[in-house]
N, C-alpha and C positions, 0 to 999 in steps of 0.2 A: 802498322799503320790499325787501329783500333777504333769504330765507329759503334756509338749505340743508338739506337732509335728506338722511342720510347711513345706507345703508342702502335698498335698493328692496325688501326683502322686502313681508310683508301689511302689520305695522304702520305703517314707512318709505312703502310707496306710503299707504296708508287716509286718514297725518299731510296728505301733496303730494296730495292729490285732497280732504280737507276744508278745506284752507288755501287751493285756488285757490274752491272753493264760496262760502269765508268772504269771496272778493274784496277782501284788506284792504292783500295783499304786488303791487307791481309785477312779482315774479319767485319762484319758487319753484326753485331745482336738487333736480333728486332724481340722487346719487351711489351708485354698487353696482361692484364690484371683477369682478362678470360680466358678461361682455359681452353688449351689444344689450338687457340687460335693462332696466335705467332708461331707456334709449330709445325700448324700445318701448314702456311702459308709461306714459311723458309722454307721446307720442306718441299712446295711444291716450286719453290725458284728453283731450288735447288738441280731440281732437276729438267728444268732448264738449260745448266753448266756448259755441259757439251756445246749443246746445238746455239747455244751464243759463245763459246769462249768465255767463261765468265773462271776464274781462278780465284778470286774473292769466297770465303767460307762464310754461310750465312746460319746463323743460329737464333734456334727462337724461343725466347722464355716466358714461362708466364710468372710472373711476381716475383721476381728474383733476383734483388738490383745486383749481389754477390755474384752473376755472372758478366753482369757487367764493369768489373774491375780494370781499372787502368785503361777507362777509354781516352782516346786523344779527343775526341768530340764524340760530345750526346747531342743530339737533334730529340725537342722535347713536342711531340705533334698530340700529347694528352689532350682530351677535354672532349665534350658535344659540338657539333659539327651543327652548323646553321639548317635552319629550317624555311622555307617557302614564309616568307613577310616578315622574318627575324634582322633584326642590326644585328653586327657585329657587338654591337654593347649591351645587347640582350641576352649574352653569354658570358658576362664579366661574374656571374655570382656563382654557378658553377664551376665556372673555367679555372679563376682566380685559385680557387680550397686546390684545385686540381692540380696545377702548374707548380704550387709553393710544395705540395707532399713529393711531388715529384722530382721535384732542385733537389729537397733537402735530402732525397734516397741516393739522388744518383750521384751528389755531391761527395760524401763519402765515403763509396768504394771509386770515384775519381776525382779528389781534388784539384789536379792539375787540368782537367781538361777544358775544352771551350765548346758553350754551350751556344745552342742556335732552340733560336725560339719561334714555333710555328702556331703556336695555339692563339684562339682570335677571345679577346680581341687585344692583336697583339704587339700593339702598343705598349698599352698598358700590362700586359705579363710580361712585356719585355722589362717595363720598370720595376715590378712587383720583383721579380728574377733576380735583377740584381742589388735591388734595396735587401729582400731575404738573406740572400746569400754573402753580400757582404765583398764581390767577386768586384774588380776593376771591371769600369769598360770595355776595356780589348774582347774580354773574354766571358762574356752576354749581348749576345746581335740575335737580331728579328730581322725574321724575314719579311718584306711587302714591297718594296722597292722596283727589286730586281722581278715581283713577280708583277706587277703591274705595271713596269715598263714595257713585260714582255704582254701583255693584253694591251698596251698601248699600239706596240709595234706591230701588232695583230692588223686593226683593225684601220690603223694609218695604211697596210699593205693593202688590205682588202680596197679601199678605197682609191688609192692609186694604179692595183693592179699589175701588182711585182712581189717575185719572192720575199717574207718576211726579212731574208737574211739580208735586204739588201738597206733594212732602214734602221736608225740609230737613232733611239729615242731615250727617254729617260722621265720617270716620276719620282717627286718627294712629295714628302710631307706624311700625316699620320693615316694608317692604313683603313681608311673609307670614304666619302663619298666625298667627301672636301680634297681629296690628294688633288697633287700640284702637276698636272702633264707637263713636260714643260716644250709646247709644244713649238717656242717661239726657238728655240737650239736642236727640235728633232730636224734627221735631214732623211733623204733615199740618196744613197750613191755618194754624197759630201753634199747636198746640193739640198736646201731647207724646205722642208713639205709647204710650205708658203708658195713656193713656184707652181706648186701643180696641186694645190685645194684651195678651193673657194674660201675666205674667213667662218664663212658660214657649215661649211663642212670641217673644218677643224674641228667648232664649236661643236661641233656634231659627238667628231670621236672622244673629245675633251669629256664630255658629257658619259659617251655608251663607255670608254674606258674607269673610270667615276664610279660607276652604278656597273662593274663590268662579274663582279663577283656576286653581285645579286638577281644581274639574268642568268648564270649561271644555275644559281640557288634554284630559281624558279622553272629552270628545265629540265633541272638533275632532280629536284624535289630535297636536295643534302647539297653540300658546298660541292666547289671542283676538287680533285685530287688529282690528278694528272702533271699539270704545269706545277700547284703548289709543292707536289712531291719531287720532281725534276727542280722548282728552284729552290729546295732544301739541299740537295743531293751537291748541285752548283755550287752553291757555297760554301760546301762541305771539300769538296776538291780545291777549290781558290785555297784554303788553309791549307787544306793536306800537301797539296805541292808549292807553297808557299808561292804560289804566282805573282803574287802584285797586283791583280786586279781591279779595279775600279769599279766596283757594283756600288749600286743603290742599297741601300740595308736602314734597317732599325737599330739609333746608337742613343744614348743618352750625352746629349746634348749641355757642353760645359765653355757658357760663352761663345761659341758658334753660331751665326745668323742670328747673336742677339740673344739667345736662349740659355735658362741651364735650368737642370734638375728635370728636365722631360725628355721622354725616347721618342724618336720622330726617325723616319725614312728621309737620308741624305748619302751621299756620293762617300764610298769612302774606299780606302784602300784595304783588301786582306792579304791575308797574310799568316804564317808559322806563328805567331801571336795574335791570331783575331785580325782585331781590326788594328793596323798599322796605323794610320792616318783618319780623321777626319777630312772630307777637302769639302769647302766652302768655294761655289761657285756664283759668279756676279748677277744678283736678278734683278731684273726693272721692278719698279713701284708697283704693276699688276701681279708679278708675280711671287713677292713681299709681302704683300698684303694678301693674298689667296695662302701661301703659307701660312702666313701670321693666323688664319681664322682655321688653320687646318692642328696647327701646334692645340689653338685652344680647345679645339675638338678632343683631343688627349688628354689635356690637362681637367678638360669638367669628366673623360671618366677612371682617370686617376682619382680623383677626389670620390668615385663612387667606391674604390679600393677598400676604404675603412670599414663600409658598413657595410661589404660581401662578406671580409672575414670573421664576421663575430660569431 
């Protein structure tokens, strides 16, 4: 199992480190355009190998895609991160060109790989990667729902005063301020969270989840990286181990939820072929309306692609 991570910034380096700690890949290649950055971070990680019982080989490379040859999974984190006051869609101009270039280069050397898109705006860049490559939707997957769900679970656990591991919750829709936290379905040890929290508190938590990335950007001065990097590694693990786990990920919709030709976060089964199945869950009228508005926001961003790529 060979996994290449393109982009050795905060998110990419975290993804590579978590992949190594999970110890299921033979080799992780970390590639960046900046001289020495990927090599230095890979070396730093490898110097923890004995202490952390890491068997995975981590290799750092400067802009030589031939070293990614034969990757089973390629994780694309390249691009400009958000800064305070920026929305994810503000990144589309520069990041669409970067992701298109990276996708083209990586595909030359790993034509059978499954691609995980992390760069923002991730719904639109996943759509771009699919359309530009011509790959089936099973092999190009975006990261959003699992990350957003983790943030949702964090806020719920904080409010209830319980371990995060006792919360089970999901977020669907586009990765932005119109994402859809499925509060009605969220549980604490199998019991609906509405049994523990008021409607007003749950509404606060929904909003905190929707703006969770922006909150961290304001605090950090740049985009978050520990949770996004770990999310990317967790998705790769589900694919590499053929676990059949159901995770909320960005997929190209083909009739599911009444939508076509748009990418959005929905529950999918991940396995050796990438997306093994897109699951349709029964939404109530309120959730359907929220999902429609969220998907429409992704469509609006997709419409900016043509201009951005000129």
